[in-house]
C-alpha positions as CSV (number, residue, x, y, z in Angstrom):
1,X,0.2,0.0,0.1
2,X,3.3,2.4,0.2
3,X,2.0,2.8,4.0
4,X,4.9,2.1,6.3
5,X,2.3,1.4,9.4
6,X,0.0,-0.8,7.7
7,X,-1.9,-3.3,9.0
8,X,-3.4,-6.5,7.0
9,X,-6.0,-8.4,8.4
10,X,-7.1,-11.4,6.4
11,X,-10.0,-14.1,8.4
12,X,-11.1,-17.5,7.3
13,X,-14.3,-16.7,7.4
14,X,-14.3,-13.4,5.9
15,X,-13.9,-13.9,2.1
16,X,-11.4,-10.6,1.5
17,X,-9.0,-8.1,3.3
18,X,-8.8,-5.7,5.5
19,X,-6.3,-3.1,5.6
20,X,-5.9,-0.8,8.3
21,X,-3.1,2.4,7.7
22,X,-2.3,4.1,10.0
23,X,-0.2,7.3,10.4
24,X,2.3,6.6,13.0
25,X,3.8,3.6,15.3
26,X,2.0,5.2,18.1
27,X,-1.6,5.1,15.7
28,X,-0.8,1.5,14.8
29,X,-0.4,0.5,18.3
30,X,-3.8,1.7,19.1
31,X,-5.2,-0.1,15.9
32,X,-3.6,-3.1,17.2
33,X,-4.6,-2.8,20.9
34,X,-8.0,-2.0,19.9
35,X,-8.4,-4.8,18.1
36,X,-7.0,-7.4,21.2
37,X,-9.4,-6.1,23.5
38,X,-12.4,-6.4,20.8
39,X,-11.2,-9.9,19.8
40,X,-14.3,-11.7,21.7
41,X,-16.5,-10.0,19.0
42,X,-16.9,-12.3,16.4
43,X,-19.5,-13.3,13.6
44,X,-20.5,-16.3,15.4
45,X,-21.1,-14.3,19.1
46,X,-23.1,-11.2,16.7
47,X,-25.3,-14.3,15.0
48,X,-26.5,-15.7,18.4
49,X,-27.2,-12.0,20.0
50,X,-28.9,-11.4,16.7
51,X,-30.9,-14.9,17.2
52,X,-31.2,-14.2,20.9
53,X,-32.5,-10.5,20.1
54,X,-35.3,-12.2,17.6
55,X,-36.1,-14.5,20.0
56,X,-36.7,-12.3,22.6
57,X,-38.6,-10.0,20.7
58,X,-41.1,-13.0,19.5
59,X,-41.5,-13.9,23.4
60,X,-42.5,-10.4,24.2
61,X,-44.9,-10.0,21.4
62,X,-46.0,-13.4,22.9
63,X,-46.7,-12.0,26.4
64,X,-48.1,-8.9,24.7
65,X,-50.6,-11.3,23.0
66,X,-51.6,-13.6,25.7
67,X,-52.1,-9.9,28.2
68,X,-54.4,-8.7,25.5
69,X,-56.2,-12.0,26.1
70,X,-56.3,-11.6,29.6
71,X,-57.2,-7.8,29.8
72,X,-60.2,-8.6,26.9
73,X,-61.4,-11.5,29.5
74,X,-61.2,-10.1,32.7
75,X,-63.1,-6.8,31.2
76,X,-65.8,-9.1,30.0
77,X,-66.2,-10.8,33.5
78,X,-66.4,-7.5,35.1
79,X,-68.7,-6.9,32.5
80,X,-71.2,-9.5,33.3
81,X,-70.7,-8.9,37.4
82,X,-71.9,-5.6,36.8
83,X,-74.8,-6.3,34.7
84,X,-75.8,-9.5,37.4
85,X,-75.2,-6.6,39.9
86,X,-77.5,-4.3,38.2
87,X,-79.8,-7.1,37.9
88,X,-80.2,-7.8,41.7
89,X,-80.6,-3.7,42.6
């Protein structure tokens, strides 16, 4: 690349090459530290996180549906009790 402070990254599960160009040794070291610190972030972890989010969203929708069903049933029962009370009075 013609730049003396270049980091080239090749990954098995990523087609292509990632090139990070730094303007100085210090900036290159900062890139390397950040990459080492972020080593726990992988494509598989991202996919797992996405799957977990989708599952939680689906569970949330199901719970909201069940909640609405319970509220509807409660309203029906309340109306029925109110109607029975009015008839007794």
